[in-house]
C-alpha positions in Angstrom: -0.1 -0.2 0.2 2.8 2.1 0.9 4.4 1.8 -2.8 1.1 2.6 -4.7 0.6 5.9 -2.0 4.0 6.8 -3.3 3.5 6.1 -6.8 0.2 7.9 -6.9 2.0 10.9 -5.2 4.6 10.9 -7.6 2.4 10.9 -10.3 0.4 13.7 -9.1 3.4 15.7 -8.5 4.3 15.2 -12.4 1.1 16.1 -13.5 1.3 19.2 -11.2 4.7 20.0 -12.9 3.5 19.5 -16.3 0.3 21.9 -15.9 2.7 24.6 -14.3 5.2 24.2 -17.4 2.1 24.6 -19.8 0.8 27.6 -17.6 4.4 29.3 -17.8 4.7 28.8 -21.6 0.9 30.2 -22.1 2.0 33.5 -19.9 5.3 33.8 -22.1 3.4 33.3 -25.4 0.8 35.9 -24.5 3.9 38.3 -23.3 5.5 37.8 -26.6 2.2 38.5 -28.5 1.7 41.7 -26.6 5.3 42.5 -26.7 5.5 42.5 -30.6 2.4 44.7 -30.3 4.1 47.2 -28.1 7.2 47.1 -30.3 4.9 47.9 -33.6 3.4 51.2 -31.6 6.6 52.5 -30.4 8.3 52.3 -33.9 5.1 53.7 -35.6 4.9 56.7 -33.0 8.4 57.4 -34.3 8.1 57.0 -38.0 4.9 59.2 -37.6 6.4 61.7 -35.7 9.0 62.1 -38.6 6.9 62.4 -41.0 4.7 64.8 -39.3 7.8 67.0 -38.3 10.3 66.3 -41.0 8.5 64.9 -43.9 11.2 62.1 -44.4 12.6 59.4 -42.2 15.9 59.7 -40.1 17.2 56.4 -39.7 19.7 57.4 -36.9 16.9 57.5 -34.3 14.9 54.7 -35.6 17.9 52.4 -35.4 18.3 53.3 -31.8 14.9 52.7 -30.8 15.1 49.4 -33.0 18.0 48.4 -30.7 15.6 49.3 -27.5 13.3 47.0 -28.9 15.4 43.9 -29.7 16.5 44.8 -25.7 12.6 44.4 -24.7 12.7 41.0 -26.5 15.9 40.0 -24.6 14.1 40.8 -21.4 11.2 38.6 -22.4 14.2 35.8 -22.8 15.3 36.4 -19.4 11.9 36.0 -18.2 11.1 32.6 -19.9 14.4 31.4 -18.3 14.3 32.9 -14.6 11.0 34.0 -14.2 8.5 32.2 -16.4 5.3 32.5 -14.6 5.8 36.3 -14.0 2.5 38.3 -15.2 2.7 39.0 -18.9 1.1 42.4 -19.3 3.7 44.4 -17.2 6.6 44.3 -19.7 4.7 45.2 -23.0 2.8 47.8 -21.0 6.1 49.6 -19.7 7.5 49.4 -22.9 4.6 50.9 -24.8 4.1 53.7 -22.3 8.1 54.3 -22.7 8.0 54.4 -26.2 5.2 56.8 -26.7 6.9 59.1 -24.1 10.4 58.9 -25.6 8.6 59.7 -29.3 7.1 62.7 -28.0 10.4 64.0 -26.5 12.2 63.3 -29.5 9.4 65.2 -31.4 9.6 68.1 -29.1 13.5 68.2 -29.6 12.6 68.8 -33.5 10.9 71.9 -32.9 13.1 73.5 -30.1 15.3 76.5 -30.8 18.2 76.0 -29.8 18.2 72.3 -30.6 18.3 69.7 -27.8 18.9 66.2 -27.6 16.6 65.2 -24.6 15.1 62.6 -26.9 18.4 60.7 -27.3 19.1 60.9 -24.0 15.9 59.4 -22.8 16.6 56.7 -25.4 20.0 55.9 -23.8 18.1 56.1 -20.2 15.4 53.6 -21.4 18.1 51.0 -22.7 20.1 51.6 -19.4 17.0 51.0 -17.4 15.6 47.9 -19.3 19.1 46.3 -19.2 19.1 47.1 -14.9 15.3 45.7 -15.0 16.8 42.3 -16.8 19.6 42.4 -14.1 17.4 42.3 -11.2 15.0 40.0 -12.8 17.8 37.7 -13.2 19.5 38.2 -9.8 16.6 38.6 -7.3 15.9 35.0 -7.4 13.6 35.3 -4.1 12.3 38.9 -3.6 11.6 37.8 0.3 15.0 38.5 0.6 14.7 42.0 0.7 12.7 41.7 3.9 16.0 40.7 5.6 16.9 44.3 5.3 14.1 46.2 6.4 15.9 48.9 8.2 18.9 49.1 6.2 16.5 50.0 3.0 14.8 52.6 5.2 18.1 54.0 6.4 19.2 54.1 2.9 15.7 56.0 1.9 16.4 58.7 4.1 20.3 59.3 3.2 19.2 59.4 -0.6 16.6 62.1 0.5 19.6 64.1 2.4 22.0 63.7 -0.6 20.9 66.9 -2.4 21.8 68.9 0.7 25.1 68.0 0.5 27.1 71.3 -1.0 29.4 69.7 -3.3 26.5 67.0 -4.6 23.8 69.6 -5.2 22.9 69.8 -8.8 21.2 73.2 -8.6 17.3 74.2 -9.5 14.5 75.8 -7.7 13.9 72.6 -5.8 16.8 70.8 -3.7 16.4 67.5 -5.3 19.2 66.8 -7.8 22.7 65.9 -7.2 25.5 66.1 -9.9 28.3 63.7 -10.1 31.1 63.7 -12.9 28.7 65.9 -14.9 25.8 63.5 -14.5 22.5 64.8 -12.7 20.6 62.3 -10.8 17.4 62.5 -8.4 17.6 60.1 -5.5 14.2 60.8 -4.4 13.1 58.4 -7.2 15.2 55.7 -5.8 14.5 56.5 -2.3 10.9 55.7 -2.7 11.4 52.3 -3.7 13.6 51.8 -0.5 11.0 53.4 1.4 8.5 51.1 -0.2 10.6 48.2 1.0 11.1 49.6 4.4 7.3 50.4 4.9 6.2 46.5 3.9 8.6 45.1 6.1 7.9 47.4 9.4 4.4 46.6 8.7 4.7 43.3 8.4 6.6 43.3 11.9 4.2 45.6 14.0 0.9 44.7 12.1 -0.1 42.9 15.5 0.0 46.0 17.4 -1.5 48.3 15.0 -4.6 46.1 14.2 -5.1 46.2 18.0 -8.3 47.4 19.5 -8.9 51.0 19.2 -11.7 53.6 19.7 -15.1 53.8 17.5 -16.1 57.2 16.6 -18.7 57.5 14.1 -18.3 54.0 12.7 -14.7 54.4 12.3 -12.1 52.4 14.6 -9.2 54.6 15.3 -6.1 53.1 16.6 -4.9 53.9 20.5 -2.7 57.2 20.7 0.3 55.5 21.4 0.1 53.8 17.8 0.0 57.2 16.1 3.9 57.2 16.2 5.0 55.5 12.8 1.9 58.0 11.3 2.9 61.1 12.8 7.0 60.5 12.1 6.2 59.6 8.2 4.0 62.9 8.2 6.6 65.0 9.7 9.3 63.6 7.4 7.0 64.1 4.4 6.5 67.8 5.7 10.6 68.3 6.2 10.7 67.3 2.5 8.3 69.8 1.3 9.5 72.7 3.6 13.9 72.0 3.0 13.5 70.6 -0.9 10.7 72.8 -1.8 9.3 69.3 -3.5 5.4 69.1 -2.7 5.2 66.2 -4.9 7.8 63.7 -3.3 6.3 64.7 0.1 3.0 63.6 -1.1 4.2 60.3 -2.7 6.1 59.2 0.3 3.1 59.8 2.7 0.5 58.6 0.6 2.5 55.4 -0.2 2.7 54.7 3.4 -0.9 55.3 4.6 -2.2 53.1 1.6 0.4 50.5 2.8 -1.1 50.8 6.4 -4.5 50.5 5.2 -3.5 47.3 3.5 -1.8 45.8 6.4 -4.2 46.8 9.0 -7.7 46.9 7.0 -8.6 49.9 9.2 -10.2 53.1 7.5 -9.5 55.4 10.6 -5.9 55.2 9.5 -6.8 56.4 5.8 -9.0 59.1 7.3 -6.4 60.3 9.9 -4.0 60.5 6.8 -6.1 62.6 4.9 -6.5 64.8 7.6 -3.2 65.3 8.3 -2.3 65.6 4.6 -4.9 68.4 3.9 -3.8 69.9 7.0 0.1 70.1 6.3 -0.7 71.3 2.7 -3.0 74.2 3.8 -0.6 75.4 6.6 2.3 75.1 4.1 0.3 77.4 1.6 0.5 79.8 4.5 3.7 79.8 5.7 5.7 78.8 2.3 5.5 81.2 -0.7 6.2 78.8 -3.4 3.4 76.5 -1.9 1.3 79.4 -1.8 1.8 80.6 -5.1 0.8 76.7 -6.3 -2.5 77.4 -4.8 -2.9 80.8 -6.4 -2.1 79.4 -10.1 -4.5 76.6 -9.5 -7.2 78.9 -8.3 -6.8 82.0 -10.5 -5.2 80.4 -13.3 -7.0 82.2 -16.1 -6.5 85.5 -14.1 -4.8 88.4 -16.7 -2.1 89.6 -14.3 -1.4 86.0 -13.1 -1.0 84.9 -16.4 1.2 87.4 -17.9 3.2 87.5 -14.5 6.9 87.6 -15.7 8.0 85.5 -12.7 6.0 82.2 -14.2 2.6 82.6 -12.8 0.0 80.3 -14.8 1.3 81.0 -18.5 2.7 77.2 -18.2 -0.7 75.7 -17.0 -2.9 77.7 -19.2 -1.0 76.9 -22.3 -1.1 73.1 -21.4 -5.1 73.5 -21.2 -5.2 75.6 -24.5 -3.0 72.5 -25.8 -5.4 69.6 -24.7 -8.2 72.0 -26.0 -6.6 72.3 -29.5 -6.0 68.7 -29.5 -9.8 67.9 -29.4 -11.3 64.5 -29.5 -8.5 63.0 -32.1 -5.7 64.9 -31.9 -3.6 67.1 -34.5 -1.5 63.8 -34.9 2.1 62.9 -33.9 4.6 65.6 -35.2 1.6 68.2 -36.4 0.9 70.2 -33.1 2.7 72.7 -31.7 3.3 71.3 -27.9 6.5 73.0 -27.7 4.5 76.5 -26.8 4.1 74.9 -23.3 7.4 75.5 -21.1 8.8 72.1 -20.1 6.6 70.6 -22.2 8.8 67.3 -22.2 8.6 66.9 -18.7 6.3 68.3 -16.4 3.7 68.8 -19.3 4.4 65.8 -21.4 0.5 64.8 -21.0 -1.0 67.9 -22.5 2.0 67.5 -25.2 0.6 64.1 -26.3 -3.1 65.3 -25.5 -2.7 67.7 -28.3 -1.2 65.4 -30.7 -3.2 62.2 -29.8 -6.2 63.8 -28.7 -8.7 62.6 -25.8 -9.0 59.2 -27.6 -5.0 58.9 -27.5 -5.0 60.1 -23.6 -7.7 57.8 -22.7 -5.6 54.8 -24.1 -2.6 55.5 -22.4 -4.7 56.1 -19.0 -5.9 52.9 -19.7 -2.4 51.2 -20.1 -1.8 52.8 -16.6 -5.1 51.4 -15.2 -4.1 47.8 -16.4 -0.8 48.2 -15.0 -1.1 49.2 -11.4 -4.5 46.7 -11.7 -2.0 44.0 -12.2 0.3 45.0 -9.5 -2.5 45.2 -6.9 -3.9 42.1 -8.0 -0.4 40.0 -7.3 -0.1 41.6 -4.2 -4.0 40.3 -3.2 -3.6 37.0 -4.6 0.0 36.1 -2.7 0.0 34.2 0.8 3.3 36.1 1.7 2.2 39.4 3.6 5.5 41.1 2.7 5.0 40.5 -1.0 1.6 41.6 -0.7 2.3 44.8 0.6 5.2 45.3 -1.4 3.2 44.8 -4.6 0.5 47.0 -3.3 2.5 49.8 -2.2 4.8 49.9 -5.3 1.7 49.7 -7.5 -0.4 52.4 -5.5 2.8 54.8 -5.9 2.6 54.9 -9.5 -1.0 55.3 -9.6 -0.6 58.3 -7.2 2.4 59.6 -9.1 0.3 59.6 -12.4 -3.1 61.2 -10.5 -1.1 63.9 -9.0 0.8 64.8 -12.6 -2.7 64.5 -14.5 -4.6 66.4 -11.8 -2.4 68.9 -11.8 -1.8 69.8 -15.5 -5.7 69.5 -15.8 -6.5 71.8 -12.8 -8.0 69.3 -10.5 -5.5 69.9 -7.8 -2.4 72.3 -7.4 0.8 71.6 -9.6 3.5 69.4 -8.0 7.0 68.7 -9.1 6.9 64.9 -10.0 7.1 63.0 -12.9 4.6 61.0 -15.1 6.0 57.6 -15.2 7.8 55.9 -17.9 6.6 59.2 -20.0 8.0 62.1 -19.0 11.8 63.0 -19.5 14.1 62.3 -16.7 16.3 59.3 -16.7 16.2 59.2 -12.9 12.2 58.7 -13.0 12.6 55.9 -15.9 15.5 53.9 -14.0 13.2 53.8 -10.9 10.2 52.8 -13.0 11.9 50.2 -14.4 13.3 48.8 -11.1 9.8 48.6 -10.0 8.6 46.6 -13.3 11.4 44.1 -12.3 10.3 43.7 -8.5 6.5 43.1 -9.4 7.6 40.6 -12.1 9.5 38.6 -9.4 6.8 39.0 -7.0 4.4 37.6 -9.5 6.5 34.9 -10.4 6.8 33.9 -6.9 2.9 34.3 -6.3 2.1 32.0 -9.2 4.3 29.3 -7.7 2.3 29.4 -4.5 -0.2 26.2 -4.7 -3.5 28.2 -4.1 -2.5 31.4 -5.8 -5.0 32.4 -9.0 -4.0 35.3 -11.1 -5.1 35.3 -15.0 
């Protein structure tokens, strides 16, 4: 009887392995088909830009973008070998957004006077970012190793936020967020958000029991005990220090929002979210009264179409209003790639990449881009929810929410839903630091999704 039972167990194991192999092959085949579609969109975007703006093809940029597409195929091969059950949607979506954003940055270069090379730089950053993504996927065999270094990641995140204050590293600019090393500018806050996400996930896993202990019920909400406010208040204070010292409203909101979202996922208490929203609104209102640059952001937001503000030589609302005019000019279907005038808006390739794309792709094109973000974020959140490991769940949800919040802050800012901040639109906007960080997030999510699907009870489509 024992031999028969062992044989049956072995047979079930073999069948399970075969099913897993077939599932992995289906996932990677699906990814390959989507990746081919993403490559077609990327190359088509560059071709349309050149025909629209130049009336002819320039094979130099097309060759570089072709090499980037080959790199994407290489990354797909890495996933087949090292993470065969990783999510099949993340890589194609990231490539599509990167390709469309880079094509618009390159398109703005063609109209700029004097000529700039931001598009070529973005292509180089894209290649480096995708290569780094492949390295992370290949080397990070088990993402749970990150859990061991929870407090180290927290320390590194804080150090990265402090680096711009070091005089010989400061890269200049209105906001103290850049460092310059050997002529290369880098924004350490982009990497800091990943380090802090890992720290938050590890910290909350370790302290969840105390955070979910019985609290006081007020108006149907369960509020934690007073002594449990400590971590939330510390993170709120750090966010406010970032806003005040670095003149960086966006990063402060991003860090605090990420922590509150992960705190809610860890505890399931809506009271935390309510407290977080109250603290965020209170901090923003207080900053608007105390800090002139924050007050100017609110004034520009509320009275953007005021003549004196629009014509203010110090900046005013000229940039914001021009971006809105560009969106209106694009209408439903846009002017066509290379055929609009997005360069009339200052910093159109970075802060105002969304109005630039909206002018030439129209409302339909923007909705397609937002749909890609929605699918990306939902896949990341679903990866976390499907997993049985609390650390992986919090990490995947935290990183996905960070991208979602960043998109909301930027799109809301350029459409006058909320005041403008100094963040970048993930994958789309010019900026090597942001692109590098976002592709590292892609790598981590791919690794987590692969591990989740290998768990016996995990079910993700």
